[in-house]
N, C-alpha and C positions, 0 to 999 in steps of 0.2 A: 504494500500500500504506500503510495506516495503522499507526502505531506506538502501542501502548498503553503508557503509562508507569505503572509501579506506584507507588503512593503510599508515601511513607516511613512506616514503622511509627510509631504514636503514641508520644510520649515517656512513659516511666513517670512517674506522679505523684511529686512530691518526697516523700521520707519525712518524716512528721511528727516534730517534735522530741520527745525524751523529755520526760516530765513533763506539766505542765498550765499553762494561762494563767489568771492571776487578775487580775480588774479591781480597781484600787486608786483608782478615782475618774476614770473616763473613759479610762484607759490601762491596759495589761496588762503584768504581769511574769510571766516564766516561772519556775516552781518545779519541782524534782525531789524527790520524797519517796522514802524507802527505809525498810525495817524494819517490824516489827510494830506494830500499835496497842496500846499498853499505857498504864498510868497513870504510867509513869515520865516524867521530863522529856524533851522533844524537844531534839535537838542541832541548832542552827542554824548553818550553815556560810557564812562570808563570804569570797569569793575576793579575790585581790589585783588589782593594776592590770593591765589588759589581759586579765583572767581571765574565767571564766564558770563556770556550775554544773558543767560537765564535769570541771573540775579536781578535784572532790571525789568522783568516781565510785568510786575504790578505797576511800577512807576510808568512804564510805557503805556499801559492801559489808561492810567489816570491822566497822562499828558494828552493822549488821543481824545479823551472825553472833553478836554479843554480846547480841542481843535488844533493841537500842536503835533507836528511830525517829529519823530525821534529815531535815533539809530543807536543800537547797542551792538557790540561785536566781541568776538573772542580774540584775545591777543595771540600772537604767533605761538604755536605749540599747545595752546590751551583750548579746552572745549573741542570744537570741530575744526579749528584752524590748523593749517600746516606749519611746521616749525620754521623759524628764521635763523639767520646766522648768529653766532655768539660774538660778543657777550650780549645778554639780554638786558642791557641797561636802558636808562631813560631815553638816550638819543636814538637807540635802535627802535624802541617802541614808538616814539614820536615820529620817526621817519616812516614807520609802517602806517601809522594813522594818516599822515599826510598823503602817502601814496594811495591809501584806500579812498580817502575823500576825493582825490583827483580822478581816480578810476570811475567813480560813480557821479562825476560832474557836480560834486558838492563843493562849490567855491566859497561859500559863506555869504553873509556872516553866520556863525554858529555860536550856540551857547554850550560850553563844556561843563559836564557834571562828573565829578570824580568821587568815588567811595573808597575809603581806607587808603591803601597804597596808591590807588588810582589818583589820589589828590596830588601826588608828586608828578604824575604823568600829565595831568591837565595844566598844572602850573608851568611845567617845562614847555608844553605845546603853546600855551598862551604867550609865553615870553619869546618864543621863536617864530610865531605866526601871528604877530600882533594885529595885522589888518584883517585877518580872517575871524578873529575871536571877539564876539560882542560882550561877553561876560562869562563868569565862572561861578559854579555852585559847588561847594566843598561839603561832602556828606560824611560826617564823622571821619574826616580825612586826616591822613598823615601829612605833616608839614616838615620842612627841612630841620626845624629846631629840635625835633624829636631825637635826631642822631647827635645833637650837641649835648644832650643830657646823658650822664653816665647810666641812669636807670633805663632810658630809652634805648641806648646803644646795646645794653645787656639784653633787653627784651627782644630786640631785633635779632641779635646773635642766637638767642635761644630758639626763636621762631625758625630761623634758618636751619638750625640743627634738626628741629622737629620735622621740617619739610624734607630734609635730606633723608631722614629715617623713613618718612612716609613714601618717598620716591623709591627707596629700595624695597620696602614692603609691598608696594603696589605691583611690582614685577611678579609677585607670587600670589596676587589676588587679595592681599590683606586689606586693601582699601575698600573693597566692595561691601563688606558688612559695616564698616565705619560709615560709609556713604548712606547706607540704609538708615542707620540710627541718627546721623547728624546732618543729612543732606538737605533738610528743609528748615533750618533754624530761622530763615528769613520769614517764612510764612507766605509761600508762593501759591499760585493757583495749581491745581493738580497736574496739568500738562507740563508747566515749567518746573515743578518740583520733581517730577519723574525724570525730566531731562537733566536736571542738576545732579540727581543721584547717580545717573549713568556716567556723567562726566567725572564726578568725584571718585568713582571707582576705577577710573581709567589710569593705567600706568603712564602713558605719555603725558597726560595732563599733570600728574604729580611730578614727573621729571622736569617739565618745563616751568612749572610753578616754582620749583626749587631753584632752577637756574635764575629766574627773575629775582627771587628773594636774596639769593647769593650776591646780587648786584645792588642791593638796597642802598648801601653806603654811597656807592658811586652815583646812583640815580639821585640820591638826596643832595649830594654835592653839586650835581649838574643843575638841579632845580633851585639850589641856593645861590647860584651865581648872580642872580638879579632879583629885584622885588617886582611885584605887580605894579603897573602904573597906577598912581592914586586915582585917576579918573575911571579906571576899569570897574564896572559893577561887580561886587563880590558878595555872594550869599554864603553864610556858614550855617549848616544844620548839624547839631550835635546830639548824640544819644544821651538821655538822662536829664533830669531837672537841673536848672541853673544853680540851685542851692548846693548841689554836690560839690561844686567849686574845685574840681580836680586840677592838678597841674597840667594834664593833657588838654582839658578844656581851655585853660588860659592861653596855651600856645595855638590851639586850633582857631581861636577867635581873632588872632592877630591880623590875618589878611583882611577881614571885614572891617576891623577897627582902623586899619591904615587906608581904607578906601573912602573916597568922598561919597561913594554910593554903596555903602556897606549895609548888610542885613544879617542879623543873627537870630536864630531860633533854637531853643533848647527843647528837646522832646521828652517830657517826663514819661517814664515807663518803658521807653524804647531801649533796646540793646544795640550793640554795634552792627549785628546782622539784621535784626528784626526791624530796624529803621527803614529798610527797603521793602517791607512786606505789607500785607493788606491792612494791618492795623495802624501803621505809622507812616505810610508813604506820602500822605497829603502835604506835610511840611516841605518835602522836597519839591513838590509842584509849586508851592508858594514861593520857594526860593527862586525857581525858574521864572515865575511870574514877576517877581521883584526885578530881576535882571532885565526882562523884556520891557517892563513899565518904565524903568529908569532910563533905558535906551530908547524909549518911545517906539517900541516895535511890537 
């Protein structure tokens, strides 16, 4: 008697990532656009260390509801973007963003929004592309002064070591369970949360995130080379109530305090990650609106 074995059903094809891939000179970066096409400035969103475009999903929805177009992207090697040349310091990242905006014919003006370590990137971009940048929103952002503090420098060094270990462990799948447990601290919508968990479990993502953080001091020095022009509108949104009065809050506020068109909002109850999520995203939108209103756009 012969036995007929049934074939296993074919695997469903992997779901294509949100957004689109853009060639920036022989390699591709993933971007996610949202909002209507208008003549108003585009809001360009820069994620933090170990982040990706999915981090901004809620903020993009809220901006779209206000009639504003936005663009989030994965930096080289992170998320769905292809790697770029080393070192992955601020100048390399800013060069990538400039090439990306050129390729999609986004000539500005733009409003730059940077979360966490992304604050260094948007500062450097604003200082090197002054005619293109209308204003900046810093979301619980890292500022160059952090590295000037012994405590800040030690914290960055510890984080760099942690990501180095994560990069090694991710090669053996160790980040996948971590991503399941901690992949949605932001409070994202289900689709974006699932995307972020997949990315956080990825070995290439961990590797290139570690490469960026390893260049933190260099990137900080690059961003520290000049100050924002006093006329540039700067909004600072920080996690936690103002009364907490931490040393980090004090330095985070400096760019807005130095601006003639500064704006500061402290978000009680928000954490560093959850500030981008469904519960706390509105203050970020208010920061963008301040920049646009100040610039009469």
